[in-house]
C-alpha positions, 0 to 999 in steps of 0.5 A: 383315516377314513379308509373303510376297505376292511369294513370297520372305520374309526367312527364305527370301532367304539360302537362295535366295541360297546356292542361286543362287550354288551353281548358278552355281558348278556351271554355271561350274565343270563347264561347263569354260570354256563359261560365265563367271560374269556370263553365268550370273548374267544368264541367265533363270531357266528357261535356267539351270535347264535348263543346270544340269539337263543338266550334272547329267544328263551327270555322273550318266551319266558316274558310272554308266558309270564305276561299271558299268565299275569293278564287274565288266566282264568284257569287258576283256583285263586284270582289276583284279588285272592278270591277262590274261583269256584268254577275251577274247583272241580277241575283240580286233580284228585290227590294220590292216595297210598295203597295198603301198607305192606308189613314185612311179614305180609310181603311174602305170599302165604303158600302152603306146600304139601 
């Protein structure tokens, strides 16, 4: 039956099925527990595509930032060979030093009343 009135022919059905199940797997797997298989399977098509694209964008940005950090970021204190970048040593933030310790007896102001 080569009728393609409804858009899905017997030739395209296996390809569409593989695409659908791959998309469901990617959303469930990369959603990190936020979605279960049945929920994604029963999602409207537009919502499933939107969710898939948002997850894909997130992981693409993460990969880009990883690659940019991996390739030549000179703002680190230790380079890839394990040597200290002396130029950046002065740019590290200073540690926060705690203020004076207040004991319970010093917590109240000493005021003399007449």
